[in-house]
C-alpha positions in Angstrom: 0.2 -0.1 0.1 1.1 3.3 -1.0 2.2 5.4 2.1 0.2 8.5 2.7 1.4 11.8 2.2 0.9 15.6 3.0 -0.1 15.9 -0.4 -2.4 13.1 0.3 -4.0 14.9 3.1 -4.1 18.2 1.6 -6.1 17.0 -1.4 -8.6 15.0 0.8 -9.0 18.2 2.8 -9.4 20.6 -0.1 -6.5 22.7 1.0 -2.8 23.5 0.4 0.2 21.2 1.4 1.5 24.7 2.9 -2.0 24.9 5.0 -1.6 21.4 6.3 2.0 21.7 7.1 1.0 24.8 9.3 -1.9 22.8 10.9 0.4 19.8 11.8 3.1 22.1 13.1 0.5 23.9 15.5 1.3 27.1 13.8 -1.1 30.2 14.3 -2.8 31.8 11.3 -5.0 29.1 10.2 -8.9 29.2 10.6 -10.2 26.7 13.6 -13.0 25.2 11.2 -10.1 24.7 8.5 -7.5 23.3 10.8 -10.3 21.0 12.3 -11.0 19.7 8.8 -7.5 18.6 8.0 -7.2 17.2 11.7 -10.5 15.1 10.8 -8.8 14.1 7.5 -5.5 13.1 9.5 -6.9 11.2 11.9 -9.7 9.3 9.4 -6.8 8.2 7.3 -4.6 7.2 10.1 -1.6 9.5 8.7 1.4 10.2 10.8 4.1 12.5 9.5 6.9 10.9 8.1 9.6 12.5 10.4 12.9 10.1 9.6 15.0 12.8 8.1 14.2 15.1 11.0 15.1 12.5 13.5 18.2 12.1 11.7 19.2 15.5 11.9 18.4 16.1 15.6 19.7 13.0 16.9 16.3 11.4 17.8 16.0 7.6 17.1 13.0 6.1 16.0 12.3 4.6 19.4 9.5 5.8 21.8 9.1 4.7 26.0 5.9 3.4 27.2 5.5 3.0 30.9 2.6 1.9 32.4 2.0 0.8 36.0 1.8 -3.1 35.4 2.5 -4.3 31.8 0.4 -7.9 32.6 -2.7 -5.7 33.6 -4.8 -6.6 31.0 -6.1 -3.1 29.8 -2.4 -1.6 29.8 -1.1 -5.0 27.8 -3.9 -4.3 25.5 -3.3 -0.5 24.9 0.6 -1.3 24.9 -0.1 -4.0 22.2 -2.0 -1.5 19.9 0.9 1.2 20.5 3.5 -1.0 19.4 1.5 -2.0 16.3 1.0 1.5 15.3 4.3 2.7 15.8 5.8 -0.4 14.1 3.8 0.5 11.0 5.4 3.7 11.0 8.8 2.6 11.5 8.9 3.0 15.1 10.6 0.7 18.3 8.9 0.8 21.4 10.8 0.3 24.8 8.3 -0.9 27.4 8.6 -0.4 31.5 6.5 -1.2 34.5 6.3 1.3 37.2 4.3 -0.7 40.1 3.1 2.9 40.5 6.2 3.8 42.2 7.9 7.4 41.5 11.2 6.0 42.0 10.9 2.9 39.2 9.2 5.7 36.8 12.7 8.1 37.4 15.0 5.2 36.7 13.0 4.2 33.6 13.0 7.9 32.3 16.8 7.9 33.0 17.2 4.6 30.9 15.0 5.4 28.5 17.0 8.6 28.2 20.4 7.2 28.0 19.0 5.1 24.9 18.4 8.3 23.0 14.3 8.2 23.8 12.8 11.5 23.1 9.1 10.6 23.7 7.4 8.6 26.4 3.8 7.5 26.8 3.4 7.5 30.5 0.2 6.2 32.9 1.6 8.2 36.0 1.2 7.6 39.6 0.6 10.1 42.3 3.7 12.3 43.5 5.6 11.3 40.3 5.6 15.1 39.1 9.5 15.4 40.1 10.4 12.6 37.7 8.5 14.0 34.8 9.7 17.4 35.5 13.2 15.8 35.2 12.0 14.3 31.9 11.1 17.6 30.4 14.2 19.2 31.6 15.8 16.4 29.6 14.3 17.8 26.3 11.9 14.6 26.4 8.1 14.9 25.1 5.5 13.5 27.5 1.8 12.0 26.9 -0.1 11.1 30.0 -2.3 8.3 29.1 -5.7 6.9 31.3 -4.3 9.0 34.5 -4.1 12.8 35.2 -1.8 14.9 37.0 -2.3 18.6 38.0 0.0 21.1 36.7 2.7 19.9 34.1 1.4 22.4 31.6 3.3 21.3 28.5 2.6 17.7 28.5 -0.2 16.0 26.6 -3.1 14.1 27.9 -5.2 11.4 26.4 -7.8 10.5 29.1 -11.2 8.7 29.3 -14.1 11.4 29.7 -14.6 9.6 33.2 -17.4 12.3 33.9 -19.4 11.0 31.2 -18.8 7.3 31.9 -19.9 7.8 35.7 -22.9 9.7 34.3 -23.8 6.9 31.7 -23.3 4.4 34.7 -25.6 6.1 36.7 -28.2 6.5 34.0 -28.3 2.9 32.7 -28.9 1.5 36.4 -31.9 4.0 36.7 -33.1 3.2 33.5 -33.1 -0.4 34.7 -35.2 -0.3 37.9 -32.2 0.8 40.6 -32.5 3.4 43.0 -29.8 2.9 45.4 -26.7 3.2 44.0 -23.2 3.2 46.3 -19.6 2.9 45.5 -16.8 0.7 46.3 -13.5 1.4 45.6 -10.0 1.5 47.2 -8.0 4.0 48.8 -5.1 4.4 46.9 -3.5 7.5 45.2 -4.5 7.1 41.6 -6.6 9.9 39.8 -8.3 8.0 38.1 -10.1 6.6 41.1 -10.5 9.8 42.6 -11.9 11.6 39.4 -14.6 8.9 39.1 -15.5 9.0 43.1 -16.0 12.8 43.0 -18.2 12.2 39.8 -20.3 9.9 41.5 -20.8 12.3 44.1 -21.6 14.7 41.7 -24.1 13.4 39.5 -26.1 11.8 42.6 -26.4 15.1 44.3 -27.6 16.5 40.8 -30.1 13.7 40.9 -31.4 14.8 44.3 -29.9 11.3 45.7 -27.0 12.9 47.8 -28.5 11.5 51.0 -28.1 8.0 49.8 -24.4 8.3 48.0 -21.6 6.5 49.9 -18.3 5.4 49.0 -16.9 2.6 50.9 -13.0 1.9 50.7 -11.6 -1.4 50.9 -7.9 -2.6 51.5 -6.7 -3.9 48.2 -8.4 -7.2 47.6 -8.7 -8.6 51.2 -11.5 -10.5 51.1 -12.7 -10.2 54.3 -12.9 -6.6 53.9 -14.9 -6.6 50.6 -17.0 -9.0 52.1 -18.1 -7.0 55.0 -18.1 -3.7 52.6 -20.9 -5.4 50.5 -22.7 -6.9 53.3 -22.8 -3.2 55.0 -24.0 -1.9 51.7 -26.9 -4.2 51.0 -28.2 -4.0 54.3 -28.1 -0.3 53.8 -30.3 -1.0 51.2 -28.1 -0.8 48.2 -29.2 -2.6 45.3 -26.7 -1.7 42.9 -23.0 -1.0 43.0 -20.5 0.9 41.0 -16.6 -0.3 41.0 -14.3 2.3 39.4 -11.1 -0.2 39.0 -11.2 -2.9 36.8 -9.6 -6.1 38.9 -11.4 -5.0 42.3 -15.0 -5.1 40.2 -14.0 -8.8 39.8 -13.1 -9.5 43.8 -16.4 -7.6 44.6 -18.4 -9.9 41.9 -17.1 -13.1 43.9 -17.8 -11.3 47.4 -21.6 -10.8 46.5 -21.7 -14.4 45.9 -20.1 -15.3 49.1 -22.3 -13.3 51.5 -25.1 -15.3 49.8 -26.3 -12.8 47.6 -27.2 -13.0 43.5 -26.4 -10.3 40.7 -28.3 -8.8 39.9 -31.5 -10.2 42.0 -30.2 -8.7 45.0 -27.2 -6.3 43.9 -26.5 -5.1 40.5 -23.1 -4.3 39.5 -21.1 -2.3 36.7 -17.0 -2.0 36.5 -14.8 -0.3 34.2 -12.3 -1.5 31.6 -12.5 -5.3 32.6 -12.2 -6.4 28.8 -12.6 -10.0 28.3 -12.0 -10.8 31.9 -15.7 -9.2 32.7 -17.0 -11.3 29.5 -16.4 -14.7 30.8 -17.9 -14.0 34.3 -21.3 -15.4 35.2 -23.3 -13.0 34.8 -21.2 -11.2 32.5 -20.1 -7.9 34.0 -21.7 -4.5 32.8 -18.1 -2.2 32.0 -17.6 1.3 31.1 -14.8 1.0 28.7 -13.1 3.0 26.1 -11.5 2.1 22.8 -8.0 1.3 23.6 -6.9 1.2 19.9 -8.2 4.8 19.5 -6.5 5.9 22.8 -3.1 4.5 21.5 -3.5 6.2 18.1 -4.4 9.4 19.9 -1.8 9.3 22.1 1.0 8.1 19.5 0.1 10.9 17.4 0.1 13.4 19.6 4.0 12.5 20.8 4.7 12.2 17.4 3.9 15.8 16.7 5.3 16.9 20.2 8.6 15.6 19.6 8.9 16.7 15.8 7.2 20.0 16.0 8.4 21.2 19.4 4.9 22.1 20.5 3.2 21.3 23.9 0.8 18.7 24.4 -3.3 19.3 24.0 -5.9 17.3 26.1 -8.0 14.7 24.4 -10.8 13.1 26.1 -11.9 9.8 24.9 -15.7 8.8 24.7 -16.7 6.4 27.2 -18.9 3.4 26.0 -21.0 0.9 27.8 -21.2 -2.9 27.4 -24.0 -4.3 29.1 -24.2 -7.6 30.4 -26.3 -9.9 33.0 -24.9 -8.4 36.0 -27.4 -5.1 35.1 -29.9 -6.4 33.4 -31.0 -10.2 33.8 -29.9 -12.5 30.8 -28.8 -9.1 29.1 -27.1 -9.2 25.9 -23.5 -7.5 25.2 -24.1 -4.5 23.1 
C-alpha cells in the first residue's frame, strides 16, 4: 500500500500543502474550522507525518518509551500492544517498562530511556511522580499522559477517558433499569482516575437529588474479609446496585457478593470499568464502562509524534466512554 503523504491529506481536505503543514506544526493563522477539517482527515486516514529525516538531523532515534503501572494488567497490556502495532507501522520501535506505581521506578525508567536516546514517552503516571516527569521535560523529552492525569505539568499531553461522562452513563443505565440505591466500592489508593470517578459519582448523585444515599466505601486492596464486609453493609443499607471504578476490584466484589449469599443482579447489580474479556467470561457477564483502546493508543502516539518533532506542547483529548451491557445489570442481558 502506498504510504500517505502530506499531499494526500491536502487533497482530501481540499486545502494547500502549506496549510496542512501549518496545522500539523501547530502554527497560528489558520481558521479553526479549516484546521479541524484537516485534523479530521489526518485522523480518519490514520496519517502520521514521516519525520525520519528530521529525526536523524536532530539526533532522535526511531524509538519511543511506554511506561505503565503493570504490563500484565489486561487494560495496559492491550493498549501497549496497540501502541506497538501503530508505532511499528510507522517505522518505530517501542521500549516498555512497568512502574508498579512507584515514582522512583518511573524516574529510573526515564533515565534508562534517555540514555538510549528516547525523546518521547507515553506514560500512565502515579501520584507524586511529578518531579520525575519534570526531570524528563528538562532533558528535552516529550511526555503524553494516558488514562491517568496529574495537576500542573502544563506542557505534557493528555489522552484521558471522559470519566465524568462515564459515571453519568453508568448511573443513568442503572436508574433506567429500575435500581434506586447506588453505592460505590473503591480502593483508598493514590490513583487520579479513581478520585476523578469517585468525585463524579458524588456530583452526579447530588444532581439527581440522591445525595442522602450516596456513599463510597473503601476497602483494603483485594482483602476478602474487607470486601465481604463492605458488600454486606451496603446491602443492609438498602443498596441495590454497586459501581466499582477499578477493573480487578470489580471481579473481587463480584465474588464477594456470592460469598455473602447474594445474587447478581437479583440482590445487587454491578457495574465495573475497563474489564475487557475478564468481565465477559464471568457469570453473569459484568456490565462495564470502557474506552476504545486502539483509539487511545492512536491519539496518544500521534500527539507524541507532533510534540517531539514540531516542538509544541501537548493538548488534552478526552476519549468518549462506551457501555457494554451484561447480565450483572440486566438479567440475561446481551452484550451490546
